[in-house]
C-alpha positions in Angstrom: 58.9 -86.7 133.8 59.6 -88.0 130.2 55.9 -88.6 129.6 54.9 -85.2 131.0 57.6 -83.5 128.9 56.3 -85.2 125.8 52.7 -84.3 126.6 53.5 -80.7 127.3 55.3 -80.6 123.9 52.0 -81.7 122.2 53.2 -85.2 121.4 50.8 -88.1 121.3 51.9 -90.7 123.8 51.8 -94.4 123.4 52.8 -96.3 126.5 52.5 -100.0 127.3 52.6 -101.7 130.6 50.9 -104.7 132.3 52.1 -103.6 135.7 49.3 -101.9 137.7 51.7 -99.6 139.5 53.2 -98.4 136.2 49.8 -97.9 134.7 48.8 -95.7 137.6 52.1 -93.8 137.4 51.4 -93.2 133.7 48.0 -91.7 134.5 49.4 -89.4 137.2 51.0 -87.1 134.6 47.7 -85.2 134.4 48.0 -83.9 138.0 51.0 -81.6 137.6 53.0 -79.5 135.1 56.7 -79.0 134.4 57.7 -75.3 134.8 59.1 -73.3 131.9 62.5 -73.6 133.5 62.2 -77.4 133.8 61.0 -77.6 130.2 64.0 -75.5 129.0 66.4 -77.7 131.0 65.1 -80.8 129.4 65.0 -79.2 125.9 68.7 -78.4 126.2 69.8 -82.0 127.0 71.9 -83.6 124.2 69.8 -86.0 122.1 70.9 -89.5 121.4 69.1 -91.7 118.9 69.5 -95.4 119.0 68.0 -95.9 115.6 69.0 -93.2 113.0 66.1 -94.0 110.7 68.2 -93.6 107.6 66.2 -96.3 106.0 63.4 -93.7 105.5 65.7 -91.5 103.4 65.2 -91.8 99.7 65.6 -89.5 96.6 62.0 -90.5 95.7 60.5 -90.3 99.1 59.2 -87.4 101.3 62.5 -87.3 103.2 65.6 -86.7 101.1 68.0 -86.0 104.0 68.3 -86.8 107.7 67.7 -83.1 108.4 64.3 -83.3 106.7 63.4 -86.4 108.7 64.4 -84.9 112.0 62.9 -81.5 111.2 64.0 -79.6 114.3 67.6 -80.8 114.7 
């Protein structure tokens, strides 16, 4: 579901697995779609970031604030 949600959001996906079953599961995301209701439900889930990425914030860089880095939050 996570991969499908990302794909339907227009995000490029990068997955890694050496397990044949997981590789097959990853390719099975092209055979179905999440409904608008399902997409909205997932979009409303609270977000938690493990790595805040504040090392990318700099007065001289392209991102001056966390809000600029995470542009839709």
